Backbone and ligand atoms as CSV (ligand in chain L), in Angstrom:
chain,resi,resn,atom,element,x,y,z
A,1,MET,N,N,27.945,2.304,0.385
A,1,MET,CA,C,27.208,3.412,-0.232
A,1,MET,C,C,28.207,4.430,-0.803
A,2,HIS,N,N,28.172,4.609,-2.146
A,2,HIS,CA,C,29.101,5.561,-2.777
A,2,HIS,C,C,28.683,7.002,-2.511
A,3,CYS,N,N,29.648,7.865,-2.398
A,3,CYS,CA,C,29.352,9.288,-2.269
A,3,CYS,C,C,28.779,9.801,-3.598
A,4,PRO,N,N,27.623,10.478,-3.567
A,4,PRO,CA,C,27.022,10.948,-4.810
A,4,PRO,C,C,27.767,12.150,-5.412
A,5,PHE,N,N,28.664,12.725,-4.640
A,5,PHE,CA,C,29.383,13.906,-5.132
A,5,PHE,C,C,30.692,13.524,-5.806
A,6,CYS,N,N,31.470,12.639,-5.152
A,6,CYS,CA,C,32.794,12.319,-5.709
A,6,CYS,C,C,32.966,10.821,-5.985
A,7,GLN,N,N,31.919,10.036,-5.782
A,7,GLN,CA,C,31.926,8.589,-6.041
A,7,GLN,C,C,32.844,7.800,-5.106
A,8,ASN,N,N,33.374,8.440,-4.099
A,8,ASN,CA,C,34.174,7.726,-3.112
A,8,ASN,C,C,33.336,6.565,-2.528
A,9,PRO,N,N,33.863,5.338,-2.582
A,9,PRO,CA,C,33.040,4.195,-2.126
A,9,PRO,C,C,32.922,4.102,-0.605
A,10,ASP,N,N,33.646,4.917,0.127
A,10,ASP,CA,C,33.679,4.776,1.577
A,10,ASP,C,C,33.071,5.994,2.270
A,11,THR,N,N,31.817,5.879,2.714
A,11,THR,CA,C,31.195,6.997,3.422
A,11,THR,C,C,30.809,6.554,4.820
A,12,LYS,N,N,30.681,7.488,5.734
A,12,LYS,CA,C,30.327,7.050,7.087
A,12,LYS,C,C,28.992,7.638,7.557
A,13,VAL,N,N,28.344,6.841,8.400
A,13,VAL,CA,C,27.029,7.226,8.915
A,13,VAL,C,C,27.237,8.176,10.092
A,14,ILE,N,N,26.597,9.364,10.026
A,14,ILE,CA,C,26.745,10.288,11.151
A,14,ILE,C,C,25.473,10.412,11.986
A,15,ASP,N,N,24.356,9.921,11.442
A,15,ASP,CA,C,23.108,9.980,12.222
A,15,ASP,C,C,22.133,8.941,11.679
A,16,THR,N,N,21.374,8.299,12.551
A,16,THR,CA,C,20.381,7.305,12.142
A,16,THR,C,C,19.063,7.617,12.822
A,17,ARG,N,N,18.020,7.709,12.041
A,17,ARG,CA,C,16.705,7.995,12.625
A,17,ARG,C,C,15.633,7.065,12.078
A,18,ILE,N,N,14.724,6.675,12.956
A,18,ILE,CA,C,13.600,5.859,12.522
A,18,ILE,C,C,12.451,6.803,12.172
A,19,SER,N,N,11.804,6.563,11.033
A,19,SER,CA,C,10.719,7.449,10.601
A,19,SER,C,C,9.552,7.394,11.587
A,20,ASP,N,N,8.676,8.389,11.514
A,20,ASP,CA,C,7.556,8.477,12.459
A,20,ASP,C,C,6.674,7.234,12.440
A,21,ASP,N,N,6.476,6.660,11.237
A,21,ASP,CA,C,5.610,5.481,11.160
A,21,ASP,C,C,6.356,4.202,11.560
A,22,GLY,N,N,7.650,4.311,11.796
A,22,GLY,CA,C,8.416,3.159,12.267
A,22,GLY,C,C,8.774,2.153,11.185
A,23,HIS,N,N,8.457,2.474,9.900
A,23,HIS,CA,C,8.693,1.492,8.842
A,23,HIS,C,C,9.965,1.741,8.041
A,24,SER,N,N,10.612,2.852,8.289
A,24,SER,CA,C,11.840,3.080,7.540
A,24,SER,C,C,12.900,3.758,8.412
A,25,ILE,N,N,14.128,3.625,7.962
A,25,ILE,CA,C,15.257,4.184,8.693
A,25,ILE,C,C,15.960,5.182,7.787
A,26,ARG,N,N,16.200,6.353,8.314
A,26,ARG,CA,C,16.877,7.381,7.549
A,26,ARG,C,C,18.285,7.520,8.109
A,27,ARG,N,N,19.253,7.479,7.201
A,27,ARG,CA,C,20.631,7.622,7.654
A,27,ARG,C,C,21.244,8.864,7.029
A,28,ARG,N,N,21.934,9.621,7.838
A,28,ARG,CA,C,22.658,10.779,7.381
A,28,ARG,C,C,24.110,10.323,7.219
A,29,ARG,N,N,24.664,10.552,6.050
A,29,ARG,CA,C,26.030,10.089,5.799
A,29,ARG,C,C,26.952,11.234,5.415
A,30,GLU,N,N,28.219,11.004,5.672
A,30,GLU,CA,C,29.212,11.998,5.287
A,30,GLU,C,C,30.365,11.313,4.579
A,31,CYS,N,N,30.835,11.979,3.537
A,31,CYS,CA,C,31.977,11.453,2.794
A,31,CYS,C,C,33.252,12.028,3.387
A,32,PRO,N,N,34.162,11.152,3.887
A,32,PRO,CA,C,35.391,11.668,4.509
A,32,PRO,C,C,36.335,12.308,3.494
A,33,LYS,N,N,36.109,12.016,2.194
A,33,LYS,CA,C,37.030,12.525,1.176
A,33,LYS,C,C,36.689,13.967,0.792
A,34,CYS,N,N,35.384,14.196,0.428
A,34,CYS,CA,C,35.018,15.538,-0.036
A,34,CYS,C,C,34.172,16.302,0.985
A,35,GLY,N,N,33.793,15.640,2.076
A,35,GLY,CA,C,33.001,16.316,3.104
A,35,GLY,C,C,31.527,16.453,2.755
A,36,GLY,N,N,31.117,15.908,1.596
A,36,GLY,CA,C,29.715,15.999,1.176
A,36,GLY,C,C,28.811,15.201,2.109
A,37,ARG,N,N,27.604,15.724,2.349
A,37,ARG,CA,C,26.642,15.018,3.201
A,37,ARG,C,C,25.400,14.665,2.408
A,38,PHE,N,N,24.846,13.520,2.677
A,38,PHE,CA,C,23.619,13.097,1.992
A,38,PHE,C,C,22.865,12.117,2.888
A,39,SER,N,N,21.610,11.832,2.535
A,39,SER,CA,C,20.779,10.937,3.342
A,39,SER,C,C,20.375,9.718,2.535
A,40,THR,N,N,20.193,8.619,3.234
A,40,THR,CA,C,19.656,7.424,2.589
A,40,THR,C,C,18.458,6.927,3.389
A,41,MET,N,N,17.565,6.246,2.707
A,41,MET,CA,C,16.393,5.682,3.360
A,41,MET,C,C,16.441,4.177,3.203
A,42,GLU,N,N,16.101,3.513,4.263
A,42,GLU,CA,C,16.072,2.057,4.227
A,42,GLU,C,C,14.657,1.633,4.597
A,43,THR,N,N,13.996,0.910,3.699
A,43,THR,CA,C,12.634,0.472,3.955
A,43,THR,C,C,12.577,-1.033,3.783
A,44,ALA,N,N,11.918,-1.710,4.700
A,44,ALA,CA,C,11.786,-3.159,4.565
A,44,ALA,C,C,10.941,-3.471,3.334
A,45,MET,N,N,11.351,-4.457,2.575
A,45,MET,CA,C,10.581,-4.848,1.403
A,45,MET,C,C,9.276,-5.483,1.849
A,46,LEU,N,N,8.208,-5.121,1.142
A,46,LEU,CA,C,6.918,-5.730,1.433
A,46,LEU,C,C,6.656,-6.749,0.329
A,47,LEU,N,N,6.537,-8.010,0.717
A,47,LEU,CA,C,6.385,-9.066,-0.277
A,47,LEU,C,C,4.979,-9.640,-0.239
A,48,VAL,N,N,4.527,-10.072,-1.400
A,48,VAL,CA,C,3.191,-10.637,-1.528
A,48,VAL,C,C,3.325,-12.096,-1.943
A,49,LYS,N,N,2.646,-12.956,-1.199
A,49,LYS,CA,C,2.670,-14.373,-1.562
A,49,LYS,C,C,1.408,-14.696,-2.347
A,50,LYS,N,N,1.591,-15.075,-3.597
A,50,LYS,CA,C,0.461,-15.370,-4.471
A,50,LYS,C,C,-0.083,-16.757,-4.153
A,51,ARG,N,N,-1.294,-16.982,-4.636
A,51,ARG,CA,C,-1.899,-18.290,-4.390
A,51,ARG,C,C,-1.065,-19.410,-5.017
A,52,SER,N,N,-0.393,-19.084,-6.124
A,52,SER,CA,C,0.454,-20.071,-6.804
A,52,SER,C,C,1.697,-20.419,-5.987
A,53,GLY,N,N,1.941,-19.635,-4.909
A,53,GLY,CA,C,3.144,-19.872,-4.111
A,53,GLY,C,C,4.276,-18.931,-4.487
A,54,ASN,N,N,4.120,-18.235,-5.643
A,54,ASN,CA,C,5.149,-17.271,-6.029
A,54,ASN,C,C,5.143,-16.071,-5.080
A,55,VAL,N,N,6.303,-15.516,-4.907
A,55,VAL,CA,C,6.416,-14.326,-4.063
A,55,VAL,C,C,6.895,-13.174,-4.933
A,56,GLU,N,N,6.195,-12.053,-4.835
A,56,GLU,CA,C,6.652,-10.891,-5.582
A,56,GLU,C,C,6.585,-9.645,-4.711
A,57,GLN,N,N,7.239,-8.604,-5.186
A,57,GLN,CA,C,7.247,-7.374,-4.411
A,57,GLN,C,C,5.888,-6.686,-4.497
A,58,PHE,N,N,5.430,-6.134,-3.385
A,58,PHE,CA,C,4.170,-5.402,-3.380
A,58,PHE,C,C,4.265,-4.230,-4.348
A,59,ASP,N,N,3.206,-4.054,-5.149
A,59,ASP,CA,C,3.192,-2.978,-6.136
A,59,ASP,C,C,1.928,-2.141,-5.939
A,60,ARG,N,N,2.140,-0.938,-5.422
A,60,ARG,CA,C,1.006,-0.070,-5.130
A,60,ARG,C,C,0.215,0.257,-6.405
A,61,ASN,N,N,0.915,0.340,-7.529
A,61,ASN,CA,C,0.234,0.663,-8.789
A,61,ASN,C,C,-0.746,-0.424,-9.211
A,62,LYS,N,N,-0.422,-1.664,-8.862
A,62,LYS,CA,C,-1.345,-2.765,-9.189
A,62,LYS,C,C,-2.631,-2.615,-8.399
A,63,VAL,N,N,-2.493,-2.225,-7.144
A,63,VAL,CA,C,-3.669,-1.993,-6.300
A,63,VAL,C,C,-4.526,-0.901,-6.934
A,64,ILE,N,N,-3.861,0.198,-7.318
A,64,ILE,CA,C,-4.584,1.342,-7.860
A,64,ILE,C,C,-5.286,0.968,-9.166
A,65,SER,N,N,-4.616,0.215,-10.036
A,65,SER,CA,C,-5.270,-0.106,-11.309
A,65,SER,C,C,-6.435,-1.072,-11.116
A,66,GLY,N,N,-6.313,-1.962,-10.115
A,66,GLY,CA,C,-7.432,-2.841,-9.800
A,66,GLY,C,C,-8.640,-2.061,-9.293
A,67,VAL,N,N,-8.383,-1.087,-8.451
A,67,VAL,CA,C,-9.463,-0.281,-7.881
A,67,VAL,C,C,-10.043,0.655,-8.943
A,68,ARG,N,N,-9.174,1.157,-9.819
A,68,ARG,CA,C,-9.629,2.090,-10.853
A,68,ARG,C,C,-10.732,1.463,-11.711
A,69,LYS,N,N,-10.575,0.170,-11.993
A,69,LYS,CA,C,-11.593,-0.529,-12.795
A,69,LYS,C,C,-12.956,-0.475,-12.125
A,70,ALA,N,N,-12.943,-0.674,-10.799
A,70,ALA,CA,C,-14.207,-0.660,-10.048
A,70,ALA,C,C,-14.785,0.750,-9.950
A,71,CYS,N,N,-13.940,1.754,-10.208
A,71,CYS,CA,C,-14.363,3.150,-10.029
A,71,CYS,C,C,-14.835,3.801,-11.323
A,72,GLN,N,N,-14.877,3.039,-12.406
A,72,GLN,CA,C,-15.261,3.637,-13.682
A,72,GLN,C,C,-16.613,4.340,-13.599
A,73,GLY,N,N,-16.639,5.570,-14.087
A,73,GLY,CA,C,-17.883,6.326,-14.105
A,73,GLY,C,C,-18.258,6.938,-12.775
A,74,ARG,N,N,-17.444,6.697,-11.763
A,74,ARG,CA,C,-17.713,7.262,-10.448
A,74,ARG,C,C,-16.897,8.543,-10.253
A,75,PRO,N,N,-17.399,9.453,-9.424
A,75,PRO,CA,C,-16.670,10.723,-9.239
A,75,PRO,C,C,-15.472,10.573,-8.303
A,76,ILE,N,N,-14.476,9.827,-8.765
A,76,ILE,CA,C,-13.292,9.579,-7.938
A,76,ILE,C,C,-12.059,10.035,-8.712
A,77,ASP,N,N,-11.298,10.933,-8.136
A,77,ASP,CA,C,-10.142,11.446,-8.874
A,77,ASP,C,C,-8.871,10.635,-8.580
A,78,GLU,N,N,-7.840,10.911,-9.378
A,78,GLU,CA,C,-6.575,10.181,-9.259
A,78,GLU,C,C,-5.965,10.346,-7.861
A,79,GLU,N,N,-6.113,11.545,-7.295
A,79,GLU,CA,C,-5.560,11.797,-5.965
A,79,GLU,C,C,-6.128,10.820,-4.933
A,80,SER,N,N,-7.465,10.619,-5.016
A,80,SER,CA,C,-8.109,9.711,-4.066
A,80,SER,C,C,-7.614,8.288,-4.265
A,81,LEU,N,N,-7.412,7.911,-5.530
A,81,LEU,CA,C,-6.910,6.564,-5.808
A,81,LEU,C,C,-5.503,6.388,-5.233
A,82,LYS,N,N,-4.674,7.417,-5.429
A,82,LYS,CA,C,-3.310,7.363,-4.902
A,82,LYS,C,C,-3.328,7.250,-3.385
A,83,HIS,N,N,-4.202,8.035,-2.786
A,83,HIS,CA,C,-4.311,8.014,-1.324
A,83,HIS,C,C,-4.740,6.630,-0.848
A,84,LEU,N,N,-5.689,6.039,-1.572
A,84,LEU,CA,C,-6.156,4.703,-1.221
A,84,LEU,C,C,-5.004,3.690,-1.318
A,85,GLY,N,N,-4.215,3.794,-2.391
A,85,GLY,CA,C,-3.059,2.902,-2.551
A,85,GLY,C,C,-2.124,2.995,-1.357
A,86,GLN,N,N,-1.934,4.230,-0.891
A,86,GLN,CA,C,-1.065,4.460,0.254
A,86,GLN,C,C,-1.659,3.854,1.531
A,87,GLN,N,N,-2.979,4.030,1.700
A,87,GLN,CA,C,-3.642,3.463,2.882
A,87,GLN,C,C,-3.497,1.940,2.902
A,88,VAL,N,N,-3.664,1.332,1.711
A,88,VAL,CA,C,-3.564,-0.126,1.617
A,88,VAL,C,C,-2.159,-0.577,2.005
A,89,GLU,N,N,-1.155,0.098,1.437
A,89,GLU,CA,C,0.220,-0.285,1.757
A,89,GLU,C,C,0.499,-0.120,3.249
A,90,GLU,N,N,0.040,0.990,3.821
A,90,GLU,CA,C,0.287,1.215,5.241
A,90,GLU,C,C,-0.381,0.156,6.119
A,91,SER,N,N,-1.616,-0.217,5.745
A,91,SER,CA,C,-2.291,-1.190,6.599
A,91,SER,C,C,-1.639,-2.567,6.473
A,92,LEU,N,N,-1.089,-2.880,5.279
A,92,LEU,CA,C,-0.377,-4.153,5.135
A,92,LEU,C,C,0.925,-4.130,5.928
A,93,ARG,N,N,1.644,-3.017,5.848
A,93,ARG,CA,C,2.903,-2.908,6.595
A,93,ARG,C,C,2.658,-2.966,8.098
A,94,ALA,N,N,1.502,-2.391,8.512
A,94,ALA,CA,C,1.194,-2.358,9.937
A,94,ALA,C,C,1.001,-3.762,10.497
A,95,GLN,N,N,0.691,-4.722,9.623
A,95,GLN,CA,C,0.552,-6.103,10.088
A,95,GLN,C,C,1.898,-6.679,10.517
A,96,GLY,N,N,2.956,-6.048,10.037
A,96,GLY,CA,C,4.295,-6.424,10.478
A,96,GLY,C,C,4.774,-7.779,10.021
A,97,ILE,N,N,4.182,-8.301,8.925
A,97,ILE,CA,C,4.691,-9.574,8.423
A,97,ILE,C,C,5.407,-9.341,7.098
A,98,ALA,N,N,6.429,-10.153,6.863
A,98,ALA,CA,C,7.281,-9.917,5.694
A,98,ALA,C,C,6.607,-10.352,4.394
A,99,GLN,N,N,5.794,-11.400,4.473
A,99,GLN,CA,C,5.128,-11.895,3.271
A,99,GLN,C,C,3.624,-11.898,3.482
A,100,VAL,N,N,2.963,-11.003,2.785
A,100,VAL,CA,C,1.524,-10.871,2.942
A,100,VAL,C,C,0.833,-11.788,1.930
A,101,PRO,N,N,-0.109,-12.635,2.387
A,101,PRO,CA,C,-0.841,-13.453,1.401
A,101,PRO,C,C,-1.657,-12.537,0.490
A,102,SER,N,N,-1.756,-12.869,-0.808
A,102,SER,CA,C,-2.391,-11.949,-1.757
A,102,SER,C,C,-3.850,-11.656,-1.399
A,103,GLU,N,N,-4.548,-12.605,-0.718
A,103,GLU,CA,C,-5.939,-12.338,-0.335
A,103,GLU,C,C,-6.040,-11.138,0.621
A,104,GLU,N,N,-4.991,-10.946,1.404
A,104,GLU,CA,C,-5.003,-9.847,2.373
A,104,GLU,C,C,-5.076,-8.487,1.682
A,105,ILE,N,N,-4.549,-8.432,0.470
A,105,ILE,CA,C,-4.557,-7.154,-0.241
A,105,ILE,C,C,-5.988,-6.747,-0.563
A,106,GLY,N,N,-6.769,-7.699,-1.067
A,106,GLY,CA,C,-8.174,-7.412,-1.343
A,106,GLY,C,C,-8.895,-6.939,-0.098
A,107,LYS,N,N,-8.629,-7.613,1.008
A,107,LYS,CA,C,-9.249,-7.235,2.280
A,107,LYS,C,C,-8.849,-5.814,2.682
A,108,ALA,N,N,-7.567,-5.518,2.487
A,108,ALA,CA,C,-7.067,-4.196,2.887
A,108,ALA,C,C,-7.636,-3.090,1.994
A,109,ILE,N,N,-8.066,-3.464,0.783
A,109,ILE,CA,C,-8.650,-2.482,-0.138
A,109,ILE,C,C,-10.089,-2.166,0.257
A,110,LEU,N,N,-10.832,-3.172,0.705
A,110,LEU,CA,C,-12.273,-3.004,0.936
A,110,LEU,C,C,-12.617,-1.862,1.893
A,111,LYS,N,N,-11.892,-1.764,2.986
A,111,LYS,CA,C,-12.261,-0.776,3.997
A,111,LYS,C,C,-12.121,0.672,3.495
A,112,PRO,N,N,-10.941,1.063,3.007
A,112,PRO,CA,C,-10.842,2.453,2.525
A,112,PRO,C,C,-11.709,2.712,1.293
A,113,LEU,N,N,-11.949,1.669,0.483
A,113,LEU,CA,C,-12.780,1.871,-0.707
A,113,LEU,C,C,-14.238,2.115,-0.312
A,114,ARG,N,N,-14.673,1.469,0.748
A,114,ARG,CA,C,-16.036,1.661,1.207
A,114,ARG,C,C,-16.240,3.103,1.671
A,115,GLU,N,N,-15.196,3.653,2.290
A,115,GLU,CA,C,-15.289,5.041,2.739
A,115,GLU,C,C,-15.261,6.005,1.563
A,116,LEU,N,N,-14.608,5.572,0.499
A,116,LEU,CA,C,-14.447,6.443,-0.673
A,116,LEU,C,C,-15.708,6.473,-1.525
A,117,ASP,N,N,-16.240,5.294,-1.845
A,117,ASP,CA,C,-17.398,5.252,-2.739
A,117,ASP,C,C,-18.101,3.904,-2.601
A,118,GLU,N,N,-19.374,3.934,-2.228
A,118,GLU,CA,C,-20.075,2.678,-1.943
A,118,GLU,C,C,-20.349,1.846,-3.192
A,119,VAL,N,N,-20.591,2.521,-4.314
A,119,VAL,CA,C,-20.832,1.775,-5.555
A,119,VAL,C,C,-19.558,1.055,-6.008
A,120,ALA,N,N,-18.448,1.785,-5.976
A,120,ALA,CA,C,-17.168,1.175,-6.360
A,120,ALA,C,C,-16.837,0.030,-5.409
A,121,TYR,N,N,-17.164,0.222,-4.139
A,121,TYR,CA,C,-16.931,-0.812,-3.141
A,121,TYR,C,C,-17.705,-2.087,-3.485
A,122,LEU,N,N,-18.994,-1.915,-3.835
A,122,LEU,CA,C,-19.814,-3.086,-4.168
A,122,LEU,C,C,-19.274,-3.804,-5.405
A,123,ARG,N,N,-18.859,-3.002,-6.397
A,123,ARG,CA,C,-18.285,-3.625,-7.595
A,123,ARG,C,C,-17.039,-4.422,-7.257
A,124,PHE,N,N,-16.155,-3.796,-6.473
A,124,PHE,CA,C,-14.903,-4.457,-6.138
A,124,PHE,C,C,-15.169,-5.705,-5.303
A,125,ALA,N,N,-16.060,-5.565,-4.303
A,125,ALA,CA,C,-16.370,-6.698,-3.432
A,125,ALA,C,C,-16.988,-7.842,-4.233
A,126,SER,N,N,-17.790,-7.502,-5.249
A,126,SER,CA,C,-18.466,-8.554,-6.020
A,126,SER,C,C,-17.458,-9.410,-6.771
A,127,VAL,N,N,-16.352,-8.799,-7.201
A,127,VAL,CA,C,-15.322,-9.560,-7.899
A,127,VAL,C,C,-14.445,-10.285,-6.885
A,128,TYR,N,N,-14.017,-9.541,-5.890
A,128,TYR,CA,C,-13.070,-10.084,-4.920
A,128,TYR,C,C,-13.683,-11.209,-4.092
A,129,GLN,N,N,-14.965,-11.039,-3.717
A,129,GLN,CA,C,-15.590,-12.062,-2.873
A,129,GLN,C,C,-16.449,-13.035,-3.672
A,130,ASN,N,N,-16.295,-12.993,-5.003
A,130,ASN,CA,C,-17.019,-13.931,-5.866
A,130,ASN,C,C,-18.526,-13.943,-5.643
A,131,PHE,N,N,-19.151,-12.790,-5.691
A,131,PHE,CA,C,-20.602,-12.741,-5.565
A,131,PHE,C,C,-21.215,-13.627,-6.646
A,132,GLU,N,N,-22.228,-14.400,-6.250
A,132,GLU,CA,C,-22.803,-15.311,-7.235
A,132,GLU,C,C,-24.175,-14.866,-7.712
A,133,GLY,N,N,-24.805,-13.981,-6.991
A,133,GLY,CA,C,-26.124,-13.559,-7.424
A,133,GLY,C,C,-26.611,-12.366,-6.652
A,134,LEU,N,N,-27.896,-12.029,-6.887
A,134,LEU,CA,C,-28.479,-10.851,-6.245
A,134,LEU,C,C,-28.409,-10.917,-4.723
A,135,GLU,N,N,-28.545,-12.119,-4.196
A,135,GLU,CA,C,-28.530,-12.250,-2.734
A,135,GLU,C,C,-27.232,-11.754,-2.120
A,136,ASP,N,N,-26.138,-12.056,-2.802
A,136,ASP,CA,C,-24.849,-11.604,-2.286
A,136,ASP,C,C,-24.765,-10.083,-2.284
A,137,PHE,N,N,-25.286,-9.476,-3.360
A,137,PHE,CA,C,-25.305,-8.013,-3.426
A,137,PHE,C,C,-26.188,-7.451,-2.307
A,138,GLN,N,N,-27.384,-8.090,-2.170
A,138,GLN,CA,C,-28.319,-7.627,-1.153
A,138,GLN,C,C,-27.681,-7.662,0.229
A,139,HIS,N,N,-26.969,-8.748,0.481
A,139,HIS,CA,C,-26.308,-8.915,1.777
A,139,HIS,C,C,-25.281,-7.795,2.015
A,140,ALA,N,N,-24.493,-7.522,0.976
A,140,ALA,CA,C,-23.461,-6.487,1.109
A,140,ALA,C,C,-24.092,-5.111,1.293
A,141,ILE,N,N,-25.206,-4.879,0.572
A,141,ILE,CA,C,-25.900,-3.585,0.686
A,141,ILE,C,C,-26.502,-3.447,2.081
A,142,ASP,N,N,-27.095,-4.523,2.572
A,142,ASP,CA,C,-27.651,-4.499,3.935
A,142,ASP,C,C,-26.577,-4.125,4.950
A,143,GLU,N,N,-25.391,-4.691,4.753
A,143,GLU,CA,C,-24.297,-4.396,5.667
A,143,GLU,C,C,-23.948,-2.918,5.642
A,144,LEU,N,N,-23.908,-2.358,4.421
A,144,LEU,CA,C,-23.614,-0.925,4.297
A,144,LEU,C,C,-24.658,-0.106,5.028
A,145,ARG,N,N,-25.934,-0.501,4.854
A,145,ARG,CA,C,-27.019,0.255,5.481
A,145,ARG,C,C,-26.928,0.203,6.990
A,146,VAL,N,N,-26.661,-0.992,7.523
A,146,VAL,CA,C,-26.561,-1.140,8.973
A,146,VAL,C,C,-25.477,-0.225,9.510
A,147,GLU,N,N,-24.332,-0.209,8.775
A,147,GLU,CA,C,-23.216,0.594,9.287
A,147,GLU,C,C,-23.468,2.087,9.117
A,148,ASP,N,N,-24.268,2.461,8.117
A,148,ASP,CA,C,-24.627,3.875,7.953
A,148,ASP,C,C,-25.431,4.367,9.135
A,149,ARG,N,N,-26.306,3.481,9.616
A,149,ARG,CA,C,-27.189,3.868,10.710
A,149,ARG,C,C,-26.420,3.939,12.036
A,150,ALA,N,N,-25.412,3.075,12.140
A,150,ALA,CA,C,-24.688,2.994,13.411
A,150,ALA,C,C,-23.923,4.299,13.714
L,1,ZN,ZN,ZN,32.676,12.553,-1.607
């Protein structure tokens, strides 16, 4: 790790801390040449395994743009979408696996989206779960109703 102040390639770690959520490591470093101090963050890469077998890096923006489509015309602001993206990433990381199957992402979206907006949830679920007709919608709506009462 180069020193950001003097570009010295040799810096030393003076403190290491694990973040509160346990998913990243923060290191405090010092440059022995100029005495400059700075911090670095180390986060495990979250990878997504596609159905094709390809593996790519998890992209929170892809989640948000997928959900945004389902939210068209609904009273949902960008902040809520961003928050949802964060919730999805956190729940995937909490599974503690290095390569998340892409289907898991859809699953991880459904729960926070249902709390955010039921119409957007139904739209998203209809695409993600391949609803084939009114019965599938009815079933999903019944589920929402049951949980509302509970
Ligand atoms: Zn330096």
